[in-house]
C-alpha positions as CSV (number, residue, x, y, z in Angstrom):
1,M,-10.6,-25.4,-31.0
2,S,-8.2,-28.2,-30.4
3,Y,-6.0,-29.0,-27.4
4,T,-3.0,-31.1,-26.8
5,Y,-1.7,-32.5,-23.6
6,V,1.5,-31.0,-22.4
7,H,4.6,-33.2,-22.1
8,F,7.8,-31.7,-20.6
9,S,11.4,-32.5,-21.4
10,N,12.3,-33.4,-17.8
11,V,10.0,-36.3,-17.4
12,N,12.1,-39.5,-17.1
13,S,11.8,-43.2,-17.5
14,I,11.6,-43.7,-13.7
15,S,8.4,-41.7,-13.5
16,S,7.0,-43.7,-16.4
17,F,7.8,-46.9,-14.6
18,L,6.2,-45.7,-11.4
19,T,3.0,-44.8,-13.3
20,F,3.0,-48.3,-14.8
21,Y,3.6,-49.9,-11.4
22,N,0.7,-47.9,-9.8
23,I,-1.7,-49.2,-12.5
24,L,-0.7,-52.8,-11.9
25,H,-0.9,-52.3,-8.1
26,S,-4.4,-51.0,-8.4
27,L,-5.5,-53.9,-10.6
28,Y,-3.9,-56.3,-8.1
29,N,-5.9,-54.8,-5.2
30,Y,-9.1,-54.8,-7.3
31,F,-8.8,-58.4,-8.4
32,S,-7.8,-59.6,-4.9
33,F,-11.0,-58.1,-3.5
34,H,-13.0,-60.3,-5.9
35,H,-10.9,-63.4,-5.3
36,F,-13.9,-65.7,-4.7
37,F,-15.6,-64.7,-8.0
38,F,-12.4,-65.2,-10.0
39,S,-11.7,-68.5,-8.5
40,I,-15.0,-69.7,-9.9
41,L,-14.2,-68.1,-13.3
42,T,-10.8,-69.9,-13.3
43,L,-12.5,-73.3,-12.8
44,I,-14.8,-72.6,-15.7
45,M,-12.0,-71.5,-17.9
46,F,-9.9,-74.5,-17.0
47,H,-12.5,-76.9,-18.4
48,E,-13.2,-74.8,-21.4
49,R,-10.7,-75.4,-24.2
50,E,-11.9,-73.0,-26.9
51,F,-10.2,-69.7,-26.9
52,I,-13.3,-67.7,-28.0
53,S,-15.3,-69.1,-25.0
54,I,-12.6,-68.0,-22.6
55,I,-12.7,-64.4,-23.9
56,I,-16.5,-64.3,-23.8
57,L,-16.6,-65.6,-20.2
58,F,-14.0,-63.0,-19.1
59,M,-15.8,-60.1,-20.7
60,I,-19.2,-61.1,-19.2
61,A,-17.6,-61.5,-15.8
62,F,-15.8,-58.2,-15.9
63,C,-19.0,-56.3,-17.1
64,F,-21.0,-57.7,-14.1
65,L,-18.4,-56.8,-11.5
66,P,-19.5,-54.1,-9.1
67,S,-18.3,-50.8,-10.4
68,S,-17.0,-49.6,-7.0
69,T,-16.7,-51.2,-3.6
70,A,-14.9,-48.4,-2.0
71,D,-16.5,-46.2,0.6
72,T,-17.6,-42.7,-0.5
73,D,-15.7,-39.6,1.0
74,A,-18.8,-39.0,3.2
75,Q,-18.7,-42.5,4.7
76,I,-14.9,-42.2,5.2
77,L,-15.2,-38.9,7.0
78,V,-18.1,-40.0,9.2
79,N,-16.0,-43.1,10.1
80,F,-13.0,-40.8,10.9
81,K,-15.2,-38.6,13.1
82,S,-16.3,-41.6,15.1
83,F,-12.8,-41.8,16.6
84,L,-12.8,-38.2,17.7
85,S,-13.9,-36.7,21.0
86,N,-15.5,-33.3,21.7
87,A,-16.5,-33.2,18.0
88,D,-19.5,-30.9,18.4
89,A,-18.0,-28.5,15.8
90,L,-18.5,-31.3,13.2
91,N,-22.2,-31.8,13.7
92,N,-22.9,-31.3,10.0
93,W,-20.8,-34.3,9.1
94,S,-23.5,-36.8,8.1
95,N,-24.1,-39.4,5.5
96,D,-27.3,-37.6,4.6
97,S,-25.3,-34.7,3.0
98,I,-25.0,-34.9,-0.7
99,N,-21.9,-32.7,-1.1
100,V,-19.1,-33.1,1.5
101,C,-17.6,-29.8,0.4
102,T,-20.3,-28.0,2.4
103,W,-19.1,-29.6,5.6
104,T,-17.2,-27.8,8.3
105,G,-13.4,-27.9,8.1
106,L,-13.1,-29.3,4.5
107,I,-11.0,-27.7,1.7
108,C,-12.3,-28.5,-1.8
109,I,-11.3,-27.6,-5.3
110,N,-14.2,-26.0,-7.3
111,Q,-16.5,-27.2,-4.5
112,T,-16.4,-30.7,-5.9
113,I,-13.0,-32.4,-5.1
114,L,-11.9,-32.8,-1.5
115,H,-8.4,-31.4,-1.1
116,G,-7.7,-31.2,2.6
117,L,-9.0,-31.1,6.2
118,R,-8.7,-27.9,8.2
119,L,-9.9,-28.8,11.7
120,E,-8.4,-25.9,13.6
121,N,-9.4,-24.3,17.0
122,M,-12.2,-26.9,17.6
123,G,-11.2,-28.4,20.9
124,L,-10.9,-31.9,19.3
125,S,-9.3,-34.9,21.0
126,G,-9.4,-38.6,20.6
127,T,-7.6,-40.6,17.9
128,I,-6.5,-39.5,14.5
129,N,-7.1,-42.7,12.5
130,V,-4.7,-42.5,9.6
131,D,-5.8,-45.9,8.3
132,I,-9.2,-44.3,7.6
133,L,-7.8,-41.0,6.2
134,M,-5.6,-42.8,3.7
135,K,-8.7,-43.9,1.9
136,L,-9.3,-40.3,0.9
137,S,-7.6,-40.5,-2.5
138,N,-7.2,-36.8,-3.0
139,L,-6.2,-35.7,0.5
140,K,-3.3,-33.3,0.2
141,S,-3.5,-31.2,3.4
142,F,-4.2,-32.0,7.0
143,S,-4.4,-29.4,9.8
144,V,-5.5,-29.8,13.5
145,I,-3.8,-26.7,14.8
146,N,-4.8,-25.7,18.4
147,N,-6.7,-28.8,19.6
148,N,-6.2,-31.3,22.4
149,F,-4.8,-34.4,20.7
150,E,-2.4,-36.5,22.8
151,G,0.1,-39.3,22.4
152,T,2.7,-40.1,19.8
153,M,2.5,-38.7,16.3
154,P,0.2,-40.9,14.0
155,S,1.8,-42.6,11.0
156,F,1.1,-39.9,8.4
157,N,3.6,-41.5,6.0
158,K,0.7,-43.8,5.0
159,I,-0.9,-40.9,3.2
160,V,1.7,-40.8,0.4
161,G,0.2,-37.8,-1.4
162,L,0.3,-35.5,1.6
163,R,1.7,-32.1,0.9
164,A,1.0,-30.1,4.1
165,L,0.9,-31.3,7.7
166,F,-0.1,-28.9,10.6
167,L,0.0,-30.3,14.2
168,T,0.9,-27.1,16.0
169,K,-0.4,-26.3,19.5
170,N,-1.6,-29.8,20.6
171,K,-0.4,-32.2,23.3
172,F,1.5,-34.7,21.2
173,S,4.5,-36.2,22.9
174,G,7.2,-38.9,22.7
175,E,9.9,-39.6,20.1
176,I,9.2,-39.4,16.4
177,P,10.7,-42.5,14.6
178,D,13.5,-41.8,12.1
179,D,11.3,-43.2,9.3
180,A,8.2,-41.3,10.1
181,F,8.4,-39.2,7.0
182,E,9.7,-41.8,4.5
183,G,7.8,-42.0,1.3
184,L,6.2,-38.5,1.6
185,R,8.1,-37.2,-1.4
186,W,5.4,-34.5,-2.1
187,L,5.4,-33.1,1.5
188,K,6.3,-29.4,1.4
189,R,5.1,-28.0,4.7
190,V,5.5,-29.5,8.2
191,F,4.4,-27.6,11.4
192,L,4.9,-29.5,14.7
193,A,5.4,-26.5,17.0
194,E,4.4,-26.2,20.6
195,N,3.9,-29.9,21.4
196,G,5.8,-32.2,23.7
197,F,7.9,-34.1,21.1
198,K,11.4,-35.3,22.3
199,G,14.3,-37.2,20.9
200,H,16.2,-36.6,17.7
201,I,14.7,-34.7,14.8
202,P,13.8,-37.5,12.3
203,K,16.3,-37.9,9.5
204,S,13.5,-38.7,7.1
205,L,12.1,-35.2,7.7
206,A,15.4,-33.6,6.8
207,Q,15.6,-35.7,3.6
208,L,12.2,-34.6,2.2
209,P,13.0,-33.4,-1.4
210,R,10.4,-30.7,-1.6
211,L,10.3,-29.3,2.0
212,Y,10.3,-25.5,2.2
213,D,8.3,-24.8,5.4
214,I,9.3,-26.4,8.7
215,D,8.4,-25.2,12.2
216,L,9.4,-27.4,15.2
217,H,9.8,-24.6,17.9
218,G,8.5,-25.1,21.4
219,N,9.2,-28.9,21.8
220,S,12.0,-30.9,23.5
221,F,13.9,-32.2,20.5
222,D,17.6,-33.0,21.5
223,G,20.8,-34.1,19.8
224,N,22.4,-32.6,16.7
225,I,20.5,-30.9,13.9
226,P,20.5,-33.2,10.9
227,D,21.8,-32.1,7.5
228,F,18.7,-30.9,5.6
229,L,18.5,-31.8,1.9
230,Q,16.9,-28.4,1.1
231,S,18.1,-24.9,1.8
232,G,16.6,-21.4,1.5
233,F,13.5,-22.3,3.5
234,R,10.5,-20.0,3.3
235,V,9.6,-20.8,7.0
236,F,12.3,-22.4,9.3
237,N,12.1,-22.4,13.1
238,L,13.9,-24.8,15.6
239,S,13.8,-22.4,18.6
240,N,13.1,-23.4,22.2
241,N,14.2,-27.0,22.1
242,Q,17.2,-28.9,23.6
243,L,19.3,-29.2,20.5
244,E,23.1,-29.2,20.7
245,G,26.2,-29.3,18.6
246,A,27.3,-27.5,15.5
247,I,24.7,-26.0,13.2
248,P,25.0,-27.6,9.8
249,E,26.7,-25.6,7.0
250,G,23.5,-25.5,4.9
251,L,21.6,-23.7,7.7
252,R,24.2,-21.0,8.5
253,N,22.4,-18.4,6.4
254,E,19.2,-18.6,8.5
255,D,18.3,-15.9,11.0
256,P,19.9,-16.5,14.5
257,S,16.4,-16.2,16.1
258,V,15.3,-19.6,14.6
259,F,17.9,-21.3,16.8
260,A,17.2,-19.3,20.0
261,G,16.5,-21.2,23.2
262,N,18.8,-24.1,22.4
263,K,21.7,-23.7,24.8
264,G,23.8,-26.4,23.4
265,L,24.0,-25.1,19.8
266,C,27.1,-23.4,18.4
267,G,28.6,-22.0,15.2
268,K,27.2,-19.6,12.7
269,P,24.9,-17.8,12.6
270,L,25.1,-17.8,16.4
271,E,27.8,-15.9,18.2
272,Q,28.8,-19.0,20.2
273,P,31.8,-20.7,18.5
274,C,32.1,-24.5,18.5
275,S,34.8,-26.4,20.3
276,E,36.4,-29.6,18.8
277,S,34.2,-31.8,21.0
278,H,31.1,-30.3,19.3
279,S,32.3,-30.8,15.7
280,A,33.7,-34.4,16.2
281,P,30.3,-36.2,16.6
282,R,28.9,-34.5,13.5
283,E,31.9,-35.5,11.4
284,E,31.6,-39.1,12.5
285,E,27.9,-39.1,11.8
286,N,28.5,-37.7,8.4
287,E,31.0,-40.5,7.6
288,K,28.4,-43.2,8.6
289,E,25.5,-41.8,6.6
290,P,27.0,-42.2,3.1
291,K,28.0,-45.8,3.9
292,K,24.4,-46.7,5.0
293,R,23.0,-44.9,2.0
294,H,25.3,-46.8,-0.4
295,V,24.4,-50.2,1.1
296,L,20.7,-49.4,0.8
297,I,21.0,-48.1,-2.7
298,S,23.0,-51.2,-3.8
299,I,20.4,-53.6,-2.4
300,I,17.5,-51.7,-4.0
301,A,19.3,-51.5,-7.3
302,F,20.1,-55.2,-7.4
303,V,16.5,-56.2,-6.7
304,V,15.1,-53.8,-9.3
305,V,17.6,-54.8,-12.0
306,L,17.1,-58.5,-11.3
307,I,13.3,-58.4,-11.5
308,L,12.4,-55.5,-13.7
309,A,15.4,-54.9,-16.0
310,S,13.5,-55.9,-19.2
311,I,10.5,-53.8,-18.4
312,L,12.6,-50.7,-17.6
313,A,14.6,-51.1,-20.8
314,L,11.4,-51.3,-22.9
315,L,9.9,-48.2,-21.2
316,F,13.1,-46.3,-21.6
317,I,13.4,-47.0,-25.3
318,R,9.8,-46.0,-25.9
319,Y,10.2,-42.9,-23.8
320,R,13.3,-41.7,-25.8
321,R,11.6,-42.3,-29.1
322,K,8.5,-40.4,-28.0
323,K,10.5,-37.5,-26.6
324,A,12.6,-37.2,-29.8
325,A,9.4,-37.0,-31.9
326,E,7.9,-34.4,-29.6
327,K,11.0,-32.3,-29.6
328,S,11.1,-32.4,-33.4
329,I,7.4,-31.3,-33.5
330,W,8.0,-28.5,-31.0
331,N,11.0,-27.1,-33.0
332,M,8.9,-27.1,-36.2
333,E,6.0,-25.4,-34.5
334,N,8.2,-22.8,-32.8
335,A,10.0,-21.9,-36.0
336,Q,6.6,-21.5,-37.8
337,S,5.2,-19.3,-35.0
338,Q,8.2,-17.0,-35.0
339,S,8.1,-16.5,-38.7
340,H,4.3,-16.1,-39.2
341,N,3.0,-14.6,-35.9
342,T,4.8,-11.4,-35.2
343,N,1.7,-9.8,-33.8
344,T,0.3,-12.7,-31.7
345,S,1.0,-11.0,-28.4
346,T,-1.9,-8.7,-29.0
347,A,-4.6,-11.3,-29.7
348,S,-5.4,-14.6,-28.3
349,T,-5.3,-17.8,-30.3
350,S,-6.9,-21.2,-30.0
351,E,-3.8,-23.1,-31.3
352,A,-2.6,-25.7,-28.7
353,K,1.1,-26.2,-28.1
354,S,3.4,-27.7,-25.5
355,I,5.0,-25.6,-22.8
356,V,8.7,-26.7,-22.7
357,V,10.6,-26.1,-19.5
358,E,14.3,-26.1,-20.2
359,S,15.3,-27.6,-16.9
360,K,18.9,-28.6,-16.0
361,K,17.6,-31.8,-14.3
362,N,17.6,-30.2,-10.9
363,K,15.2,-32.2,-8.8
364,D,14.8,-29.4,-6.3
365,E,13.2,-27.1,-8.8
366,D,9.5,-26.6,-8.2
367,L,6.8,-24.0,-8.2
368,N,7.0,-21.4,-5.4
369,F,3.6,-20.1,-4.2
370,V,3.6,-16.5,-3.0
371,T,0.6,-17.0,-0.7
372,N,-0.7,-19.7,1.7
373,E,-4.3,-19.1,0.8
374,R,-4.3,-20.9,-2.6
375,V,-4.8,-24.5,-3.5
376,E,-1.3,-25.6,-4.3
377,F,-0.1,-27.8,-7.2
378,D,3.4,-28.7,-8.1
379,L,5.5,-28.4,-11.3
380,Q,4.7,-32.0,-12.2
381,D,0.9,-31.2,-12.1
382,L,1.6,-28.3,-14.4
383,L,3.7,-30.6,-16.7
384,R,0.7,-32.9,-17.1
385,A,-1.8,-30.2,-17.7
386,S,-3.3,-29.4,-21.1
387,A,-2.3,-26.0,-22.5
388,E,-3.6,-23.5,-25.0
389,V,-1.4,-20.8,-26.5
390,L,-2.8,-17.4,-25.7
391,G,0.0,-15.3,-27.1
392,S,3.6,-15.4,-28.2
393,G,6.0,-12.5,-28.7
394,S,9.5,-11.3,-28.3
395,F,9.0,-10.5,-24.6
396,G,7.5,-13.9,-23.7
397,S,4.9,-16.5,-24.3
398,T,1.5,-16.9,-22.5
399,Y,-0.4,-20.2,-22.1
400,K,-3.7,-21.2,-20.5
401,A,-3.1,-24.3,-18.5
402,M,-5.8,-26.6,-17.2
403,V,-4.4,-28.4,-14.1
404,L,-6.1,-31.7,-13.6
405,T,-6.8,-31.3,-9.8
406,G,-6.6,-27.5,-9.6
407,P,-7.7,-24.3,-11.1
408,V,-7.3,-22.9,-14.7
409,V,-4.3,-20.7,-14.6
410,V,-2.3,-18.5,-17.0
411,V,1.4,-19.4,-17.4
412,K,3.7,-16.6,-18.6
413,R,7.1,-17.9,-19.8
414,F,10.1,-15.5,-19.9
415,K,13.7,-16.2,-21.2
416,H,15.2,-12.8,-20.5
417,M,15.0,-12.4,-16.7
418,N,18.6,-12.8,-15.7
419,K,19.2,-9.2,-14.5
420,V,19.4,-10.3,-10.8
421,G,20.4,-13.4,-9.0
422,K,18.2,-16.2,-7.6
423,K,17.8,-14.7,-4.1
424,E,16.9,-11.2,-5.5
425,F,14.5,-12.8,-8.0
426,Y,12.8,-14.7,-5.2
427,D,12.5,-11.6,-3.0
428,H,11.1,-9.5,-5.9
429,M,8.5,-12.1,-6.8
430,R,7.4,-12.4,-3.2
431,R,7.1,-8.6,-3.1
432,L,4.9,-8.8,-6.2
433,G,2.9,-11.6,-4.5
434,R,2.0,-9.3,-1.6
435,L,0.4,-6.7,-3.8
436,T,-3.4,-6.7,-3.5
437,H,-5.6,-4.4,-5.6
438,P,-8.9,-5.1,-7.4
439,N,-7.3,-4.1,-10.7
440,L,-4.1,-6.1,-10.5
441,L,-4.1,-9.7,-11.7
442,P,-2.4,-11.4,-8.6
443,L,0.7,-13.5,-8.9
444,V,-0.1,-17.0,-7.7
445,A,3.3,-18.8,-8.1
446,F,6.6,-18.7,-9.9
447,Y,9.2,-21.0,-11.2
448,Y,12.9,-20.1,-11.3
449,G,15.2,-21.8,-13.9
450,K,18.6,-20.8,-15.0
451,D,17.5,-20.2,-18.6
452,E,13.8,-19.3,-18.2
453,K,11.2,-18.2,-15.6
454,L,7.5,-19.0,-15.3
455,L,5.0,-16.7,-13.7
456,I,1.5,-18.2,-12.9
457,H,-1.6,-16.0,-12.6
458,D,-5.3,-16.6,-12.4
459,F,-7.2,-16.9,-15.7
460,A,-9.4,-14.0,-16.8
461,E,-12.4,-15.3,-18.7
462,N,-12.8,-12.4,-21.2
463,G,-9.2,-12.3,-22.5
464,S,-7.2,-9.2,-23.2
465,L,-8.4,-5.7,-24.0
466,A,-6.5,-5.9,-27.3
467,S,-8.4,-8.9,-28.4
468,H,-11.7,-7.0,-28.0
469,L,-10.5,-3.7,-29.6
470,H,-8.8,-5.3,-32.6
471,G,-10.9,-8.5,-33.1
472,R,-13.4,-8.9,-35.9
473,H,-16.3,-7.4,-34.0
474,C,-15.7,-5.0,-31.1
475,E,-18.8,-4.7,-28.8
476,L,-17.4,-2.5,-26.1
477,D,-19.8,0.4,-25.5
478,W,-18.8,3.7,-23.9
479,A,-19.8,2.6,-20.3
480,T,-17.7,-0.5,-20.6
481,R,-14.7,1.4,-22.0
482,L,-14.9,4.0,-19.2
483,K,-15.1,1.2,-16.6
484,I,-12.0,-0.3,-18.1
485,I,-9.9,2.9,-18.3
486,K,-10.9,3.8,-14.7
487,G,-9.8,0.4,-13.5
488,V,-6.5,0.6,-15.4
489,A,-5.9,4.1,-13.9
490,R,-6.6,2.8,-10.3
491,G,-4.3,-0.1,-10.8
492,L,-1.5,2.1,-12.1
493,A,-2.0,4.5,-9.2
494,Y,-1.6,1.7,-6.8
495,L,1.7,0.6,-8.4
496,Y,3.0,4.2,-8.2
497,R,2.2,4.2,-4.5
498,E,3.7,0.8,-3.8
499,F,6.9,1.5,-5.8
500,P,7.6,5.2,-5.1
501,D,11.3,4.9,-6.0
502,E,10.7,3.2,-9.3
503,K,10.6,5.2,-12.5
504,L,8.6,2.4,-14.2
505,P,6.3,0.8,-11.6
506,H,4.6,-1.0,-14.5
507,G,6.9,-0.7,-17.4
508,H,4.9,-2.6,-20.0
509,L,1.4,-1.1,-19.9
510,K,-0.5,-1.8,-23.2
511,S,-3.8,-3.2,-24.3
512,S,-2.6,-6.8,-24.5
513,N,-1.5,-6.6,-20.8
514,V,-4.9,-5.6,-19.6
515,V,-7.2,-8.6,-19.2
516,L,-10.9,-8.7,-18.4
517,D,-13.1,-10.9,-16.3
518,H,-16.6,-12.0,-16.9
519,S,-18.0,-8.6,-16.0
520,F,-15.3,-6.7,-18.0
521,E,-13.5,-5.6,-14.9
522,P,-9.9,-4.8,-16.0
523,F,-6.8,-6.4,-14.4
524,L,-3.2,-5.2,-15.1
525,T,-0.6,-7.9,-15.9
526,E,3.2,-8.1,-16.5
527,Y,3.7,-5.2,-14.0
528,G,6.8,-4.6,-11.9
529,L,9.1,-6.7,-14.1
530,V,11.6,-4.0,-15.1
531,E,13.7,-4.8,-12.1
532,V,14.3,-8.4,-13.1
533,T,14.4,-8.1,-16.9
534,D,17.6,-7.9,-18.9
535,L,18.2,-4.2,-19.6
536,N,19.0,-4.7,-23.3
537,H,15.8,-6.8,-23.8
538,A,13.7,-4.3,-21.8
539,Q,15.0,-1.4,-24.0
540,Q,14.1,-3.3,-27.1
541,F,10.7,-4.6,-26.3
542,M,9.1,-3.0,-23.1
543,V,6.7,-0.2,-24.1
544,G,7.9,2.0,-21.1
545,Y,11.1,2.5,-23.1
546,K,9.3,3.8,-26.1
547,S,8.4,7.1,-24.5
548,P,9.9,10.3,-26.0
549,E,12.3,11.0,-23.1
550,V,14.1,7.7,-23.7
551,S,15.2,9.0,-27.1
552,Q,15.9,12.5,-25.7
553,H,17.6,11.6,-22.4
554,E,18.6,8.0,-22.8
555,G,16.4,6.8,-20.0
556,P,12.8,6.6,-18.8
557,S,11.2,9.0,-16.3
558,E,8.5,8.7,-13.6
559,K,6.1,10.0,-16.3
560,S,6.9,7.2,-18.8
561,D,4.1,5.0,-17.6
562,V,1.8,8.0,-17.9
563,W,2.8,8.2,-21.6
564,C,1.8,4.5,-22.0
565,L,-1.5,5.2,-20.2
566,G,-2.1,8.0,-22.7
567,I,-1.4,5.8,-25.7
568,L,-3.8,3.2,-24.2
569,I,-6.5,5.9,-23.8
570,L,-6.1,6.9,-27.5
571,E,-6.2,3.3,-28.6
572,L,-9.3,2.7,-26.5
573,L,-11.2,5.6,-28.0
574,T,-10.0,5.4,-31.6
575,G,-9.8,1.7,-32.1
576,K,-6.5,2.1,-33.8
577,F,-3.6,-0.2,-32.8
578,P,-0.3,1.6,-32.2
579,A,1.5,-0.8,-34.5
580,N,4.8,0.9,-33.9
581,Y,5.0,-0.7,-30.5
582,L,6.0,-3.8,-32.4
583,R,9.2,-2.2,-33.7
584,H,12.3,-2.9,-31.7
585,G,14.5,-0.3,-30.1
586,K,14.4,2.5,-27.6
587,G,12.2,5.6,-27.7
588,A,9.1,6.6,-29.7
589,N,9.7,6.6,-33.4
590,E,8.4,9.1,-35.9
591,D,5.4,7.1,-37.1
592,L,4.1,6.7,-33.5
593,A,4.5,10.5,-33.0
594,M,2.6,11.1,-36.3
595,W,-0.2,8.9,-35.2
596,V,-0.6,10.9,-32.0
597,E,-0.3,14.3,-33.8
598,S,-2.9,13.2,-36.4
599,I,-5.5,13.1,-33.6
600,V,-4.5,16.7,-32.7
601,R,-4.9,17.8,-36.3
602,D,-8.5,16.4,-36.2
603,G,-9.3,19.0,-33.6
604,W,-10.7,16.3,-31.3
605,S,-13.7,15.9,-33.5
606,G,-16.1,13.0,-33.1
607,E,-14.9,11.6,-36.4
608,V,-11.7,10.3,-34.7
609,L,-13.7,8.2,-32.2
610,D,-14.1,4.5,-32.8
611,K,-17.4,3.9,-34.7
612,S,-18.0,0.6,-32.8
613,I,-18.6,2.6,-29.6
614,G,-22.0,3.3,-31.0
615,G,-24.0,6.4,-31.6
616,G,-24.1,7.7,-28.1
617,S,-25.8,10.9,-26.9
618,R,-24.2,14.3,-27.0
619,G,-23.6,13.9,-23.3
620,E,-21.7,10.6,-23.9
621,E,-19.7,12.1,-26.7
622,G,-18.8,15.1,-24.5
623,E,-17.3,12.7,-21.9
624,M,-15.4,10.8,-24.6
625,L,-13.8,14.0,-25.8
626,K,-12.8,14.8,-22.2
627,L,-11.1,11.5,-22.0
628,L,-9.5,12.1,-25.4
629,R,-8.0,15.4,-24.1
630,I,-6.7,13.5,-21.0
631,G,-5.0,11.0,-23.3
632,M,-3.4,13.8,-25.3
633,S,-2.2,15.5,-22.2
634,C,-0.6,12.2,-21.1
635,C,1.2,11.9,-24.4
636,E,2.8,15.4,-24.4
637,W,6.4,15.1,-25.6
638,S,7.5,17.7,-23.1
639,L,7.8,16.3,-19.6
640,E,6.9,19.6,-18.1
641,N,3.6,19.7,-20.0
642,R,2.7,16.1,-19.6
643,L,0.3,15.2,-16.8
644,G,1.6,13.5,-13.6
645,W,0.1,10.3,-12.6
646,K,-1.9,11.7,-9.7
647,E,-3.4,14.5,-11.9
648,A,-4.2,12.0,-14.7
649,V,-5.9,9.6,-12.4
650,A,-7.9,12.4,-10.8
651,K,-9.2,13.7,-14.1
652,I,-10.2,10.2,-15.2
653,E,-12.1,9.6,-12.0
654,E,-14.2,12.8,-12.7
655,L,-15.5,11.3,-16.0
656,K,-19.1,10.0,-16.1
657,E,-21.0,7.8,-18.5
658,M,-23.0,10.9,-19.6
659,D,-22.3,14.6,-19.2
660,H,-25.4,16.0,-17.4
661,V,-24.5,19.7,-17.3
662,G,-26.7,21.7,-15.0
663,V,-28.9,18.7,-14.0
664,G,-28.9,17.8,-10.4
665,G,-28.8,14.2,-9.3
666,G,-28.1,13.0,-12.9
667,V,-27.2,9.5,-13.9
668,Q,-23.5,8.8,-13.2
669,S,-21.2,5.9,-14.0
670,Q,-21.9,3.1,-11.7
671,D,-18.3,3.1,-10.5
672,S,-17.6,6.8,-10.4
673,D,-17.6,6.8,-6.7
674,L,-15.1,4.0,-6.3
675,S,-11.9,5.0,-4.5
676,L,-8.4,4.4,-5.8
């Protein structure tokens, strides 16, 4: 199996330069630390005139340098703790511990990489020593909610990789400098509520490029609300402060409650109109801001061009050549995959490819996480991840992405999801993100682009059900298949209950959209996407539109997903792949109907069952035939005769691993007692 590292089309020459600069900066710090040793080496080299001798001396010296002089995470944290008071909750912070991820209040990735500090509700006070914290190279999140810290806000802008900052419910006070958040270009979440901060809201906070959560309520901030660079915040609250003046235009779509308790505010969305005296200061301020920004940009541009013009030009030329070559390779691979892999959506592949995001160079575009409980990574992390193609079809492509500092995830890429606008798409994705069921693969995050969308899920170790049923060797016994179909039925029942008004709560139920974890527990994927998928594309490719009623009545019914469940049951029992799903167009075609009717003509005999299930007992075969009858009842062409979802699920739940007729207390399926 081979892998390739992903490169995306929206990486630019500036990011390449910054990477190069960081490497030089690190080397500078390293060699400065060993200044004395290199001074001696320089004297030796000055008196040695032979080039070979110089190289040998340098290599020997470099090899015998200490491999690391930096403190360990444990030493850094213990040092940080020494500045805290009332730190009894952190008693297990000790240099004697081998793995800091077992310490109280630490957030780690895979129990190995320190990601954040969550020191909440501990009664802590004392000093937050940022100079010590900045030595934690992977620190991304810092939270001290509901403690007793006092004084001005520490200089968190020294921790340049910080993504989330939670200081709510402490005793911080004083003004926050305007530059307090400068340089924190990755910061997404800022919670400073219920403290004693005063003065203006820092302009550097409003200019954060990736900010989508901000909560400043319950302080004493005054003056005008600055113009925020972002809009459409996930969390936004400025209530109960002393703010005044007109609300900026970019915030007029927020709920009025987020501005409550600020008697001096006016303008939409509040009912209090603004007078001319309120709007004049903001207009004057808006005129000054561009001038300052232009002067600053001019100075920075002059210095950069004067010192680094040649380096930037070289990097830019190399970048363009590299991207042109990668684009050519991608186009060739994509053309080959479309012409030779029409059935790749039903089986996984180990071929490695690049995920290409067709961005319109919108710097504000980023991943949107649907829950706060997950370790977050951004789009750039995903861009740098290595990727493996799991499937590619007409409905979309699926990749396994290994994020360097995060989990292994599955990325589903769609190009035909323009049925609704951006706001409706965001709302629907967040609704899907709130779904929780043991047999649904949860949505972790999503990306919204004009031409394509990305959905990010957790990775299931055992791949899709289709890959097991139609691979070279199927090793699914009856107990495992029964466990799978029960889990599928429960997940589908949950979708029916959560989307009672939807005719197709799943819409694309098939074996390649059922994935299995290490214990073969099933998870449904690609559910609830009918609402956001282009209608013509859905009619052509989504299996919910291949039920008989689509041909008969030009539209799906609430029993269309039950039809798909029936086809899945027959596929699970017979081992036959319903190849006609691959044909484009609405409604079930004649060949698919003949495949179903052929099972009827066999009289439900054991001959129709998949041989790879194994030679089970008569009790097992009896339960298999019961499931076969359920599948046939789900595939009735007549809607009146077809089972409803509640009846189908109830009948499936009654099945056992073995049919012990007349035997009390017989062996049942280990999950037969599970509730929906």
